[in-house]
N, C-alpha and C positions, 0 to 999 in steps of 0.2 A: 337547371342544375340536376345532375343525376344523384342517386342515393349515395354513391361512393365518392362524389366530388367533395373536396374540402369546402367548408363553409366560411373559411377565413383565409385571406392571403396576407402574408407578412414579408417585409423585407428588412434585412439588417446587413451589416458589413461582415461580421463573423458570427456564425451560428455554432455554439459549443454544445455537443451532445453529451450530457452527463454532468451532474452537479456534485461530483466527488471532489477530493482535494485538488487534482490536476485541473479539472474544469473550472472550479471556483477561483483558483489562483490565476489561471490564464485570463478568465473574465475580468478579474479585478485589475490585473496589470494592463490589459488592453484598454479597458475603460479609462484607467489613469493616463494612458497615452493618447486619449482622445478618440479612440476607435469605438464605433457603435457595435455593441456586442449583445447577443441574446443567448442565455444559458438555459438549456432544456433539461429539467429533472423530472423523472417519471413518478416519483413519490410525492405525497402531499406535504411532507415535512422531512427533516433529517433525523428524526428521532426513531432509530431502529438499532438493532444489535450488530454493531460492526466488530470486526476482529482486529483491525489495525488502528490502535489508539496511541501510537508512539509518534511524537514529534521530535525529530532528531536535531542536533545542534545546527546542521546545515540549514534546515527550515527556520529555526529560531533566528539564525543570523539574517536570513532574508527578511523576516519580520522586523528585525532591528534596522535594516537598511531602509525599510519603508516607514520607519518611525512608529511602528505598531507594537513592538515587543513589550514595552512596559504595560500597556493596556491589556495585551493578550495574557500576560502572566498574572493578571489580577483574577483571571478565571480559575476555579478550583483545579488543581493538578497535583501529581506526585512527580518526584524527580529521581532519576537514575544516573549516577555518575561512575558506577563500577559494574562490570559484568563478570560474573564468576560462575564456576562450574564445580560441582562435587562429582568427581569422576573416579569410580572405583573406591569411593569412600574418602578420597583426598580432595581438599579444597584447592582450586587453582583460580587466580585472578587473571582473566583474559584481557580485559580492557579497562582503562582508567581515563575518563573523559575530562578530568579536572585540569588537564594541561592543554586543552585545545585552544587554538588562537581565535576564539569566538567570544562574543559577549555572554552568551549562556553556555556554560560548560557542562551541560547535562542533557539527558533525554527527558522531555516532558511527557508524562502519561496523562492523557485527557480524553474523555469520551469524544469520538469523532463528530458527533452531532454538535457539541459545543464549538469545536474548531470550525465546522462548516457554517454554523450560525454566525460566528464571529466574522468569517470572510464575507458572508452575505450582508452583514451590517455595514462592513467597510465598502463593499461594492455599491450599496444603495446610496452612498453619498454622491455618486456620479450619475448624472441624468441619462447618460448613454449606456448604463448597465441595466439590463433587463433580465431578471431571473424569473423563469416561468415554471412553477411547480405543476405536477400532475400533467406533464407533457411527455407521454411515452412514445419515443421515436420508434417508428415501425419500418422505416426505410429511407433511402436517399433519393433525391431528385436529380436526374441526369438529363443533360441536353447536349447533343453533339459531342459526346464523349467526355463531358466535363460535369463534375458534381456541382450543382448550383443551389443546394439546400437540403432540407430534410422534411419528411412527413411525420406527423405525430398524432396520436389519439389523445383527446382530452375529455373531461367530463361534459364539455359542450359540443363534442363532435370532432371530426378530423380537421387538422390544420396543415398548411404548408408554410414553412419558413424558408424564404429564399435568401441566399447570402453569397457574397464574394468568395468567402472561404468557409468551409465547414470543418470542424475539428472533432474527431472522435475521442472522447474522454470517458467512454462508457464501459471501461473495465474489461475483465477477462472473458465476459460473455457478451462482448460488444455486438450490437446489431450493425454498426457501421462497417466492420471488417468483412463479413460475408456479403453485405449489400454492395460493397465496392470490389468484391472478388479479389481481395488481397490474400496472398499465400501465407499461411501460418506454418512455421517450422517448429515442431514439437521436440522437446528433449525428454527422454525417459526419466522418470522420477520414481525412486524406490520407496517413498514414504507417503503417508497421509497423516493428518493431525486431528486429534479429538480435543475439542475445546470444552471446558467446564469451569465452574467456579467453586472455590472452597473458602471458608471464612479465614480471615487473617486476624491474628491475636497480637497482643503486646509482646514485644521481644522477638517477633518474627523478622526475618531478613528484610532490609529496606530495599536492596538493589535486586536487579534481575538475577536469578539463580537457576542454573540447570543441573539436573541430577541424571547421571548415566551409570547404570549398574544392572546386573542380573538380566541382561538382554532387553532392558527398557530405558526410556528416556522421558523425563518430565521437566517442563520449564514453568517456573513460578514468577508471575509478574505482579508486583505490588500495585493494587488499585485502591489503597486506603483501607477499607474495612473488609476487603476480600482479595484473594489471589485469582487472577485470570490464569488458568492452567492450560498448558498445551501438552498433551500426552501423545508421543510420537509412536506410530505403528507402521508395520510394513504395508505397502500399498495394497489395497483391495482386501485386507483381512478383517475389516470391521464387521461385516455381515457374515463372513465365512468362519471366522475364528473367535474374535473378541466377544461379540454378542452371544454366540452359542455357548461359550464357556460360562456365561452368567455374570450378574453384577457382583456377586461375592468374590469371584476370581479377579474381576477388574479392580475392585476396591483393594484386594490383597496385593495386587501387583503395584498399585500406586503406593501403598504403605511400605512396601519392600524397597522400592527404588528411592522414595523420598521420606525417610523416617521422621523428619520434623513435623510432617502433617499427617502422620499415620492415624492420630486420634480423631481426625476430621473426615475420614473417608466415608463414614456412615451418613454424611450429609448428601451423598449421592444416592437418592432414593429411587431413581427411575432413569431409564435410558433417555427419557425426554430431556434430561439435564445435560446430556452429552451431544454435542454437535460435531458432525463430521465435516472437515475441510479436505476436499480432494486437492492435493498439492499438484501444481503445474509449473513447468518452466517452458516458456516458448518465446518466440519473437517473430515479427513479420519480416519477410525478406525485403519488402519495400513498404515504408510507412506512409506512402502518399500516392495520390493520383491527382490529375488536374482538378483543382478546387477542393481537395480533401487532404487532411493530415490526421494521422492517428498518433497519440502519445499516451504515456502511462501504461497501465495494464492492457489497454487495447492494442498497444504496439509491442508489449513485452510483459507477459505474466511472470511474476516473481514468486519464489518460494517464501514462506514466512521466516526462513532462517535470517536472523539479524534484524527482522522487523523493518527492513529498509524499503519495502515496496512503495509506500506512500511518499516517502521522501524522494525516491528516485523519480516518481511521477511528477512531483512538484518541481524538481529540477528541470524536467522536460518542459514544463509549462513556462518556467522562467526563460529558458533558452528560446522557446518558440516566440514568446512575447518580445524578447530583445531583437530577434532576427526579423520577425514579421510585423512588428508594431508600426514602423515607419511605412513600409509598403502598403499595409492595410489602410493606413490613414490616407494614402494617396490613391487607394483603390486599385492597385495593380500588384498582385501576388503571382509570381511565376513558379513553375514547378521546380526550377533551380533553387529558388528560395526555400521551398518545402524540403528539397533534398539536403539543403544546408543544415536544417534542423536535425534530420536523421544523422547526418555525418557528425554533427556536434555531439549527439547523445548516444550514438551507437557504441562508442568505446566504453563509457562507464557501464552501460547495460551489459555488454559482453563480459567485462571484468567481474562485475557483481554476480552474474549468473554462473561464471566459472568457479568463483569461490563457493557459491551455494552448492554447485554440483559436487565439489570435493567433499563438503560436509555430508551431503546425501550419500556419497560413496561409502564413507565410513559408517554412517548409520545403517545403510542398507545391508552391510556385511555383518553388523553386530546385533541388530534388533532380532529378538526371538531366541537368542542363545541364552538359555537359563543357567547362567554361570557368573561368578564374580568377575569383575573386569579389573585387570591390572592396567593402570594408566600407561599409555604408550610412552616409550622412552623419548620419542621426539617431542611430545607435549611437555614432559618433565624438563627437557633441555631448553626449549624455546621460551617457556614462561619465566625462565631465570635470566634470559638475555636482557641486558639493559636496553630500554627503549621498545621492547616488544609490546608492552601494554599500551604505550602511546601510539605505536603504529596501528594496532588493532582499533584503538579509539578513533583514529583518523579514518580508517576504513569503514567502521560502523557509523560513526557520527557525521562524517563529511562526505564520504564516498570517493570514487576515483577521480571525479571531475566536478567539484562543486561549482554551482552557478552563482552569479551575483546580479543584483538589480542595477548597481552602478559600476 
C-alpha cells in the first residue's frame, strides 16, 4: 500500500457529504426507509457558532409528521410569531404566523447544534444510520464517468467510502461541486452582513424586528438573554469603509438606526466581536451527475433574508428522500430520478431567490444614504391590505412548495 492509498475501504448505499440540517434530515429519512446511509461530517462535534438558528413552521410540521415535534420542543428555544420592521421610525407588521395551517404556528429559535444533536439522536435509533464525525471529504471517487463515493481525511488517515449514490450537502463552500465539475451560476448581491451580539433586557421586543433608517439596517433576533444582531452593509465595504471609520462610528450608527438598544452599543469592545458574512446567491445549472446529487446550499446558496436557507435545504432533503428512498432500497438510482429531485425543488428555489433579490435591490439602493427614510408608499399600502400579513407568513414560514413526509 502506498503512502497515499486509503487505509480503510467502506461500502454503503448512500454516502451523504456534510452533517448539516439537509444531510442529517436526509440521513434520518433514508435510514427510516430502510436504506443503508453513511453521513460524513468534518468536525468532531456540532458545537460551533452557526448563523442560521431558525426552525420555520414548515420544518416543525415535518417533525410533527415524524412524531418528533413534542420531544423536539422540549429543548430550550424561543418563539417568533410576528415579523415587524421599524422603517423610517414607523412600525410595520410584515408577517403573522399565528394563522398558519400547521401544528406549530411559530418560528423556533434554537442553537443549530441542539437541532443537529437531536437529529443525530433520532438517526442513531436505526442500525443502518452511520454518522461519522471528523471525516473531512477531500474529493469524489469516479469510475467510468460515474461518481461511486467519496474520499475523506480522518484522524486515523485517509478513507474511501463507496456508495450507490453520493449526496452533496456540504454547503456553499462545497467540495462536491468543484469535484464534480458542476457549473455554478452566481447572482450579484449588493450587501454583506455583520453578525454580533448585544444583551437583551426585560421589556425588549419578543419577536424579530428590523430597523431601517439613516442609510442603515439592523435586525434583532431574540435569543433569550441576548439579541443576535445582523447589521447590513454595502458589499465589500467592511474593510474599506466600516472598519477604517472606527468602532466609535460603528457603535454610533447602530445606536442611531436602532434607538432601543442605543445604551448597549458599548458592549462592542472589539472588532473581534463582529463577524462578516459575505452574502451570496447562486444556484447550480445542474444539480446532479451519474451517482451524485447536490441539495441545500451546495445546490443553491441563499441570502440570509428571511432566514429561510436552512428550511429550504431541509425541504430539498425531504423531496430527495421521498423520490429516491425506494430506488435506493432496490439499489438502482437513475439520473432521471436525480433530475426529478431538481425539477421538484428548482421552482421554490427560484421563487425564494427572486424575492431575496428584490429585497437586496431596495437595500442596495438605500444603504449608505445618511438621511432619514420616508416609508415607501407601496409599503404603507400593502401592509394595510387584509391578508397581506398571512400571505407573508406563508411565504416565510412555509415557502413556495412545502414538502411532506406523508
